[in-house]
C-alpha positions as CSV (number, residue, x, y, z in Angstrom):
1,M,-16.2,-17.7,-25.9
2,K,-16.9,-19.8,-22.8
3,F,-15.0,-21.1,-19.8
4,I,-15.7,-22.8,-16.5
5,V,-13.9,-22.0,-13.3
6,S,-14.1,-22.6,-9.5
7,S,-15.6,-19.6,-7.7
8,T,-13.2,-19.7,-4.7
9,Q,-10.2,-20.3,-6.8
10,L,-11.0,-17.4,-9.0
11,L,-11.6,-15.1,-6.0
12,K,-8.3,-16.2,-4.4
13,H,-6.4,-15.3,-7.6
14,V,-8.1,-12.0,-8.4
15,Q,-7.6,-10.9,-4.7
16,Q,-3.9,-11.5,-5.0
17,I,-3.5,-9.0,-7.8
18,S,-6.4,-6.6,-7.1
19,G,-4.0,-4.4,-5.0
20,V,-2.5,-3.2,-8.2
21,I,-5.7,-1.4,-9.3
22,S,-5.7,2.3,-8.1
23,A,-8.9,3.9,-6.7
24,N,-8.6,7.0,-8.9
25,T,-7.4,5.9,-12.3
26,V,-6.8,8.1,-15.4
27,L,-8.2,5.5,-17.8
28,P,-11.5,3.7,-17.1
29,I,-10.0,0.5,-18.5
30,L,-7.5,0.4,-15.7
31,E,-10.4,-0.4,-13.4
32,D,-10.7,-3.8,-15.2
33,F,-8.9,-7.2,-15.0
34,L,-7.8,-8.5,-18.4
35,F,-8.7,-12.2,-18.8
36,E,-6.7,-14.1,-21.4
37,I,-7.8,-17.7,-22.1
38,E,-5.6,-20.2,-23.8
39,K,-5.8,-24.0,-23.7
40,N,-7.4,-24.5,-20.2
41,K,-5.2,-21.7,-18.8
42,L,-6.6,-18.4,-17.6
43,T,-4.1,-15.5,-17.2
44,I,-5.5,-12.6,-15.2
45,V,-3.8,-9.2,-15.6
46,A,-4.1,-6.0,-13.5
47,T,-2.2,-2.7,-14.1
48,D,-2.0,0.9,-13.0
49,L,0.5,1.8,-15.8
50,E,3.4,1.7,-13.3
51,T,2.9,-1.8,-12.1
52,V,1.6,-4.9,-13.9
53,M,0.7,-8.1,-12.1
54,K,-0.3,-11.4,-13.8
55,I,-1.4,-14.6,-12.3
56,Q,-2.3,-17.9,-14.0
57,M,-4.8,-20.6,-13.1
58,D,-6.3,-23.7,-14.5
59,I,-9.9,-23.6,-16.0
60,E,-12.0,-25.6,-18.4
61,A,-12.1,-24.0,-21.8
62,K,-12.2,-25.0,-25.5
63,D,-11.8,-21.5,-26.8
64,T,-9.0,-18.9,-26.9
65,G,-9.7,-15.2,-26.4
66,K,-9.5,-12.1,-24.3
67,I,-11.9,-9.9,-22.4
68,C,-11.7,-7.0,-19.9
69,I,-14.0,-7.4,-16.8
70,P,-14.7,-4.6,-14.3
71,A,-12.7,-5.5,-11.2
72,K,-14.9,-4.1,-8.4
73,I,-18.1,-5.9,-9.4
74,L,-16.3,-9.1,-10.1
75,L,-14.7,-9.1,-6.7
76,D,-17.9,-8.1,-4.9
77,S,-19.9,-10.8,-6.5
78,L,-17.3,-13.6,-6.0
79,K,-17.0,-12.7,-2.3
80,N,-20.7,-13.5,-1.8
81,L,-20.7,-16.8,-3.7
82,P,-20.1,-20.2,-2.0
83,E,-17.7,-22.7,-3.6
84,Q,-19.1,-23.9,-6.9
85,P,-18.2,-24.0,-10.6
86,L,-19.0,-20.8,-12.5
87,T,-19.6,-20.7,-16.3
88,F,-18.6,-17.5,-18.1
89,N,-20.2,-16.9,-21.5
90,I,-18.8,-13.9,-23.5
91,D,-20.4,-12.7,-26.7
92,K,-18.8,-10.6,-29.5
93,N,-20.1,-7.3,-27.9
94,Y,-18.1,-8.1,-24.8
95,S,-21.2,-8.9,-22.7
96,V,-20.3,-11.3,-19.9
97,E,-22.9,-13.8,-18.5
98,I,-21.9,-15.6,-15.4
99,T,-24.0,-18.7,-14.5
100,S,-23.8,-20.3,-11.0
101,D,-25.8,-23.2,-9.5
102,N,-28.7,-20.9,-8.6
103,G,-28.2,-17.7,-10.5
104,K,-27.3,-15.8,-13.6
105,Y,-25.4,-12.5,-13.5
106,K,-24.6,-10.1,-16.4
107,V,-21.9,-7.6,-16.6
108,M,-20.6,-5.5,-19.5
109,G,-17.0,-6.1,-20.3
110,E,-14.7,-4.0,-22.5
111,N,-12.6,-4.4,-25.6
112,P,-9.3,-6.1,-24.5
113,D,-7.4,-4.3,-27.3
114,N,-7.6,-1.1,-25.3
115,F,-5.8,-2.7,-22.3
116,P,-2.2,-1.3,-21.9
117,K,0.6,-3.5,-23.3
118,D,3.3,-5.0,-21.1
119,P,6.9,-3.7,-21.1
120,E,9.4,-6.2,-22.5
121,A,12.0,-7.9,-20.2
122,D,15.7,-7.9,-20.9
123,T,16.7,-11.5,-20.4
124,S,20.4,-10.8,-20.3
125,N,20.1,-9.2,-16.9
126,S,18.3,-12.0,-15.1
127,F,19.3,-14.1,-12.1
128,P,17.6,-16.6,-9.8
129,M,17.1,-16.3,-6.1
130,P,15.0,-18.0,-3.4
131,S,11.6,-16.5,-2.9
132,S,12.2,-16.2,0.8
133,A,15.4,-14.2,0.2
134,L,13.4,-11.5,-1.6
135,V,10.6,-11.5,0.9
136,T,13.1,-11.1,3.8
137,A,15.0,-8.3,2.0
138,I,11.7,-6.4,1.4
139,N,10.5,-7.0,5.0
140,K,13.7,-5.8,6.6
141,C,13.8,-2.5,4.7
142,I,10.3,-1.4,3.6
143,F,9.3,0.3,6.9
144,A,12.2,2.7,6.6
145,T,11.2,4.1,3.2
146,S,10.1,7.7,3.0
147,S,6.6,9.0,2.0
148,D,8.0,12.4,0.9
149,E,7.2,12.7,-2.8
150,L,9.7,15.6,-3.1
151,R,12.5,13.0,-2.6
152,P,11.3,10.3,-5.0
153,A,14.5,8.2,-4.6
154,M,13.8,7.7,-0.9
155,T,10.2,6.5,-1.5
156,G,11.5,3.1,-2.6
157,I,14.1,0.4,-1.8
158,F,17.6,0.7,-3.3
159,F,18.8,-2.6,-4.8
160,E,22.6,-2.9,-5.2
161,L,23.7,-5.9,-7.2
162,T,27.2,-7.4,-7.4
163,P,28.5,-10.8,-8.5
164,K,29.2,-11.4,-4.8
165,G,25.7,-10.7,-3.5
166,L,22.6,-8.5,-3.2
167,R,22.2,-5.5,-0.9
168,T,18.9,-3.6,-0.2
169,V,18.9,-0.2,1.5
170,A,16.1,2.1,2.6
171,T,16.1,5.5,4.3
172,D,13.9,8.4,5.1
173,A,16.7,10.7,6.2
174,H,15.9,10.0,9.9
175,R,16.8,6.3,9.8
176,L,18.5,3.8,7.5
177,V,18.4,0.1,7.0
178,K,21.0,-1.9,5.1
179,F,20.5,-5.6,4.5
180,S,23.0,-7.7,2.6
181,R,22.9,-11.3,1.2
182,T,26.1,-13.0,0.1
183,D,24.5,-16.2,-1.3
184,I,23.0,-14.6,-4.4
185,E,25.0,-14.2,-7.6
186,C,23.9,-11.3,-9.8
187,P,25.2,-11.2,-13.4
188,E,26.8,-7.8,-13.2
189,I,27.3,-4.7,-11.0
190,A,24.0,-2.7,-11.2
191,N,21.7,-0.7,-9.0
192,F,18.1,0.7,-9.1
193,V,15.3,2.0,-6.9
194,V,12.1,0.0,-6.7
195,P,8.9,1.8,-5.6
196,K,7.1,0.8,-2.4
197,K,3.8,-0.3,-3.8
198,P,4.9,-3.2,-6.0
199,L,7.2,-4.4,-3.2
200,N,4.3,-4.5,-0.8
201,L,2.3,-6.5,-3.3
202,L,5.3,-8.9,-3.8
203,K,5.8,-9.6,-0.2
204,N,2.1,-10.5,0.2
205,V,2.0,-12.9,-2.8
206,L,5.4,-14.6,-2.7
207,P,5.8,-17.7,-0.5
208,N,8.4,-17.5,2.3
209,S,10.0,-20.7,1.0
210,D,13.1,-21.8,-1.0
211,E,11.1,-21.9,-4.2
212,E,13.2,-20.2,-6.9
213,L,12.1,-17.0,-8.7
214,T,13.7,-15.1,-11.5
215,V,14.5,-11.4,-11.2
216,S,15.2,-9.5,-14.4
217,Y,15.7,-5.8,-15.0
218,N,16.4,-3.2,-17.7
219,S,17.0,0.6,-17.5
220,S,13.4,1.3,-16.7
221,H,11.7,-1.8,-15.3
222,L,12.0,-4.7,-12.9
223,F,10.5,-8.1,-13.6
224,V,9.9,-10.8,-11.0
225,K,8.5,-14.2,-12.1
226,L,7.7,-17.2,-9.9
227,A,5.7,-20.2,-11.2
228,D,2.2,-18.7,-12.1
229,T,2.8,-15.2,-10.8
230,E,4.5,-12.4,-12.5
231,L,5.1,-8.7,-11.6
232,V,6.5,-5.9,-13.7
233,C,7.1,-2.4,-12.3
234,R,8.6,0.8,-13.4
235,L,11.7,1.8,-11.5
236,I,12.1,5.2,-9.8
237,D,14.1,7.4,-12.1
238,A,16.1,9.3,-9.4
239,R,19.5,8.9,-7.8
240,F,19.6,7.3,-4.4
241,P,21.7,9.2,-1.8
242,D,25.1,8.0,-1.0
243,Y,24.2,6.0,2.1
244,K,27.7,4.9,2.9
245,V,28.8,8.4,4.0
246,V,26.2,8.6,6.8
247,I,27.1,5.3,8.5
248,P,29.5,6.2,11.3
249,I,32.6,4.0,11.3
250,D,33.6,4.5,14.9
251,N,30.9,4.2,17.5
252,P,32.9,3.0,20.6
253,Y,30.1,2.5,23.2
254,K,28.2,-0.8,23.0
255,L,24.8,-1.3,24.6
256,T,23.3,-4.8,24.7
257,V,19.7,-5.2,25.6
258,N,17.0,-7.8,25.4
259,R,15.1,-6.9,22.3
260,N,11.6,-7.7,23.5
261,D,12.0,-6.0,26.9
262,F,13.4,-2.9,25.3
263,Q,10.6,-2.8,22.7
264,N,7.9,-3.2,25.3
265,A,9.4,-0.6,27.6
266,L,9.5,1.9,24.6
267,R,5.9,1.1,23.8
268,R,4.8,1.8,27.4
269,V,6.9,5.0,27.9
270,S,6.2,6.5,24.4
271,V,2.4,6.7,25.3
272,F,3.5,9.8,27.4
273,S,5.7,11.4,24.8
274,N,4.9,14.4,22.6
275,K,2.9,13.1,19.7
276,S,4.7,15.1,17.1
277,T,8.2,13.9,18.0
278,N,7.6,10.6,19.9
279,Q,10.8,11.6,21.8
280,V,12.1,9.2,24.5
281,A,15.3,10.1,26.3
282,V,17.6,7.1,27.0
283,T,20.0,7.5,30.0
284,I,22.6,4.8,30.3
285,T,24.7,4.5,33.5
286,G,26.6,1.3,34.2
287,S,24.3,-1.7,33.8
288,E,21.1,0.3,34.0
289,L,19.1,1.9,31.2
290,Q,16.4,4.5,32.0
291,L,13.7,5.6,29.5
292,A,11.9,8.9,30.0
293,A,9.2,10.7,28.0
294,Q,7.1,13.7,28.6
295,D,4.6,15.9,26.9
296,V,4.9,19.4,28.5
297,D,1.6,20.6,26.9
298,F,-0.5,18.0,28.8
299,S,1.8,17.4,31.8
300,F,2.2,13.8,30.8
301,E,5.3,11.9,32.0
302,G,6.6,8.4,31.8
303,N,9.7,6.7,33.2
304,E,11.0,3.2,33.2
305,R,14.2,1.4,34.2
306,M,15.6,-1.8,32.9
307,A,18.8,-3.9,33.0
308,C,21.4,-3.8,30.2
309,Q,25.0,-4.6,29.4
310,Y,26.9,-1.4,28.6
311,D,30.5,-0.8,27.7
312,G,31.2,2.9,27.6
313,E,30.9,6.3,29.3
314,D,27.6,7.4,30.9
315,L,25.4,8.8,28.2
316,Q,22.0,10.5,27.7
317,I,20.6,10.4,24.1
318,A,17.1,10.9,22.7
319,F,15.4,9.0,19.9
320,N,12.0,8.8,18.1
321,A,10.4,5.8,20.0
322,K,8.2,4.9,17.0
323,F,11.3,4.5,14.8
324,L,13.1,2.4,17.4
325,I,10.1,0.1,17.9
326,E,9.9,-0.6,14.1
327,M,13.6,-1.2,13.8
328,L,13.7,-3.6,16.7
329,S,11.0,-5.6,15.0
330,A,13.3,-6.1,12.0
331,A,16.0,-7.7,14.2
332,D,14.8,-11.2,14.9
333,T,17.2,-12.1,17.7
334,T,16.7,-12.3,21.5
335,E,19.2,-9.4,22.0
336,V,20.4,-6.4,20.0
337,V,23.5,-4.4,20.2
338,I,23.3,-0.6,19.9
339,E,26.5,1.2,19.1
340,L,26.7,4.8,20.3
341,S,29.2,7.6,20.6
342,T,27.8,11.1,21.4
343,P,24.2,12.4,21.9
344,T,24.4,14.1,18.5
345,K,25.7,11.1,16.4
346,A,23.6,8.4,14.9
347,G,23.2,5.1,16.7
348,I,23.7,1.8,15.0
349,I,21.4,-1.2,15.8
350,K,22.5,-4.8,15.0
351,P,21.2,-8.2,15.9
352,T,23.6,-10.0,18.3
353,E,23.7,-12.9,15.9
354,Q,23.5,-12.6,12.1
355,K,22.2,-15.5,10.0
356,E,24.7,-17.2,7.7
357,N,25.1,-15.2,4.4
358,E,23.0,-12.3,5.9
359,E,23.9,-9.0,7.5
360,L,21.5,-6.4,8.9
361,L,22.6,-2.9,9.9
362,M,20.2,-0.2,11.0
363,L,21.0,3.4,11.8
364,V,18.8,5.9,13.6
365,M,19.4,9.6,14.0
366,P,19.1,11.1,17.5
367,L,16.7,13.9,18.5
368,M,17.7,17.1,20.3
369,L,17.3,16.6,24.0
370,N,14.8,18.9,25.6
371,N,16.3,19.6,28.9
């Protein structure tokens, strides 16, 4: 079996899916890429048994066939090759000979029959959506997922589908992000939790454009297909907490601040906060907002004042500055509104203007004030 391929094109394609391969795999074959050649098309597959990613590219080939090639050595060699055509020759013992303009390299492949098979998609549960819509939904929520393996449902993003739209929710019990789109029609009411790893891979490969992709799902897997790229991942088999009960309905005080100024002030003041809590106390009086942080162990202290618009009673409340900074990055407007009530109740952050067909709501739990 023989095929010819551009070195830079091959490197670009294998890099896009190499993130699937885990460092410590159970089966040695999971350290390989599966190459499937058919009529001038090469499909490259990578899997860690939980996530499968495939990408297609054009090559020159007369033959049809399959081979598993070790991922690390292939990536390392391609990174050091300038742009040129490479000829791959594969014999019946799975020995791979790669010929470049000035060199010849040999690597031992593996039997492709040992490579894990893909799960089957359920086409009845599929719907189209713009690629940018999925990228946005992932970016708005992924930072709020938990890394606590004891609560598996919180380690992914909860997808809630209805014929009227799509909602994504993520929480780590300290904060929560809910993002809704009303311009996507899902075939039925359904919900599932998608792990963080495949979503990170998706947001890196999907274009932030209106190109249409197809999302399908069954009881155990999610399938995303766009042009030459395909991702299949196993869903998290755990029940997502009822997020609706934690969102306060009545937060009467409204604080409007410039998002950038508030974020930068938090960054400066949080340098002086206790590193385990990142606590910053927020004191709001009239049209002035004061931020204060201290680390008693080292006698560090930081204070800053800034202007704001505030409608409510004077209030002092403490938050984890790191959480606030990340949440403010998800709101892409000049100003944000923070709805508050008491120092012990969750605050709600919203952009002052929501895009058409989109709604973003973020919730952050306060910390106990150390007086």
